[in-house]
C-alpha positions, 0 to 999 in steps of 0.5 A, a space after each residue: 869791765 864785765 863780771 866775766 872779765 873780772 872773774 867770779 865773785 865768791 861770798 860766804 853763805 850763812 845758810 850753808 856755812 860755805 864760801 860759794 860762787 855767786 850765781 844770780 837767779 836772773 843775770 845780769 839782774 841781782 835782787 838784794 834785800 837788807 834789813 833797815 833801821 827801826 826808827 825810834 832813836 838815833 843811829 850809832 856807829 855799830 848800825 853804820 858798820 852794818 849798812 856800810 857792809 852792804 853798801 860795799 857789796 852793792 858797789 862791788 856788784 855794780 862794778 862787776 856789771 850787774 844791775 842791782 835792785 837794792 831794797 832796804 826797809 824802814 821799820 816804823 811799826 811792830 818792833 816790840 821792846 826786847 824783841 818779844 811778843 809782849 810789851 810796847 812797840 819801840 816807836 810808840 814807847 818813844 812817842 809817849 816819852 817825847 809826847 809826840 805822835 808816833 809818825 812824828 817820831 818815825 819822821 824825825 829818826 828817818 830823817 836822821 838816819 838818812 842824814 847819817 847815811 849821806 855823811 858816811 857816803 852810804 848809797 841810797 837803796 833802789 827802794 826803801 819801803 816802810 812797814 806801815 806802807 805795806 799793811 795789805 801785803 802783810 795781812 795777805 801773807 798772814 792769811 796764806 800762813 793760816 791757810 797752810 796750817 802754820 798760823 792760828 788766831 787766838 784772842 785777836 792775835 795770830 801766831 806762827 806755829 813753830 813746832 808744827 812747822 818744824 815737823 816738816 821743815 828745817 826750822 833753825 837751819 840758818 842759825 844752827 838752832 835745834 828745836 829740842 834745844 830751843 824748847 829746853 831753853 825757853 823761859 816760863 810761859 806763864 802769862 802767855 796762854 794764847 800761844 800753843 808753844 813758847 817758840 811760837 811768834 806773833 805775825 799779827 798782834 792784837 792792839 790793846 785800847 791804849 795802843 797808839 799804832 793799830 789798824 783793822 784786820 780780819 782778826 780785829 784791830 792790831 799791828 803786824 809782827 816785826 818779822 812779818 814785814 821783811 818777808 812781805 816787802 822783800 818778796 813783793 819787790 824781789 820775787 818769791 825767790 831772790 838772790 841775797 838777803 843781808 843784815 847784822 849778825 844779831 838778826 840771824 836768830 830769831 828775825 831771819 829764821 822767822 822770815 824763812 819760816 814765814 815765806 815757806 809757810 806762805 809760798 811753799 819755798 825758801 825765799 833767799 839763795 844767799 844769806 850774808 851777815 855782818 859782824 859786830 862793832 865792839 868797844 873794849 870787847 863789848 858790843 856797841 849798843 845803845 843799851 850799853 852806853 857805848 854807842 857813839 852818835 855821829 855828832 859825838 864822833 866828829 866832835 870827840 864829845 864822848 867819854 870814850 873818845 880822845 878826839 873827834 874823827 872825820 866820817 871818812 876816817 871812820 869809814 876807812 877804819 871799818 873797811 880795814 876789817 873783814 865784814 864777817 869779823 868782829 871789829 873792836 873800836 879804840 882811839 889808837 886804831 882810829 888814829 892809825 886809820 887817820 894817818 893811813 887815810 891821809 897817806 892814801 889820799 896824798 898819794 892819789 893827789 900825786 897821780 896827775 903829776 907823775 911824769 911818764 918814762 919809756 919803761 915800766 918797773 912795776 906791773 900795774 896790771 898784776 896789781 889790778 888783778 890782785 885788787 879784783 881778786 881780793 874783792 871777789 874773795 868774799 869782799 876782802 877789803 883788808 887785803 884789797 886795802 893792803 894792795 892799795 898801799 902797794 900802789 901808794 909805794 909805787 906812786 911815791 917812788 915814781 914821784 921821787 924818781 926812784 921807779 919808772 912808769 910808762 904813760 899807759 901804766 900811769 893811766 891804768 894806775 889812775 883808773 885803778 885808784 879811782 875805781 877802788 878808792 872812790 867807787 868801791 870803798 866809797 872814800 872821798 876827800 874830806 873837803 868833797 865829803 861835805 859837798 851835797 850833804 847840806 841836810 846832814 851838815 845842817 843837823 850836825 853843825 847845829 849840834 856843834 854850835 850848841 856844844 860849842 856854846 855850852 863849852 864857852 859857857 863853862 869857859 872850856 876853850 880847849 873843847 870849843 877850839 877843838 870843835 872849830 878845828 874839827 869843822 875846819 878839817 871838813 871845810 866848814 867855818 863858824 862865824 859869830 855874829 850879834 844874831 848868833 853863830 852861823 856856818 859856811 863852807 870855806 
């Protein structure tokens, strides 16, 4: 079906704080940019939720008939510790700690990120640019910002002049911050004499002699600011004005606010028409984060090998759990919620397996066309996956009733129901059968199974046979069999 046949899509625009009808700049083409990971550590479940949000958006836009260019970057330089203009680059710091080259760290965690995305059935973007691969574009943007009067050089670094920019432009409009309040709340500027104002941020940073990642520029050896890369790469691949920019709620300020300011200063106009932000994943009311110690890695999640987990959960169970909450709402993780999602997903998949077995009748006692319209309406209402899933469970009731002979469906209705369930569950929600979920993911599985084998060996060493058996059962649930030989433990698909 075309976009018109399914009705208009409405999305909440963070910039205007309103739900607006989505009208692409150059239909049927859509430009979508999403902030990707800083590849200095393993991805945790909170990160997965953010990328899942925009995976569903990408899927639904394509379902509506749009041709989407989806750009999601890799931050491999310039992201400083604590997201400020002082201190070490996160990647350089990890390289020093692990005694590796920075690009070894980048490759290691980029590979891990891709493995996790495949595991959770998150589609790859159309383009995945890296910050280090676009240094020329970033340097040219710095030049344009200086030329417009909103950038200044100080001792080899270049800073963005926020107060001067705010004199003529609405700095803080995206996040609702006011320049006077920001100035009043800034910390002591001692040791930051290079900046004209504590609100100014680095768009090019001078590299100290011991700094591992640095490149030549008109201002000396240095590296780009974290905010700059997204401005340079999004506009390079999507144009100076494009349709949708997405990211986590935590990026709204300062990262996305700075992106807007940079693009306006460099090119004379705002870059993005619709801003979308996914909300946080919390654990017992606290944000899931590496620094909090409550960020589950995929290995911990599937094995249950974490103090906050009662058992392991499959990747598709986790995906289904996340989709039962609207992307803009906070989602709180609990074992009870995960176990309910596990049962709900099992019920949904069992009903789908019954579809080919339904016997057609000569009359209809359910309106499948109306059900389809309600599913589409839910997705067009700002990607309301919880409402759409509720409609899918109405479909489950219809399927079970038809299978039990308590409800009649014609052949045409059964065919429409099959099409609807496949489209909504497989293509839009991205849910696969657990057995299918392992197919085509050998790289992800190699890493995960290797971790399982290590954990199992540790459990056996402690004579913790319950944990060892739980790991074996978890793997069996996704069609993986462990085999113990004299040479060691190997795995194969059942």
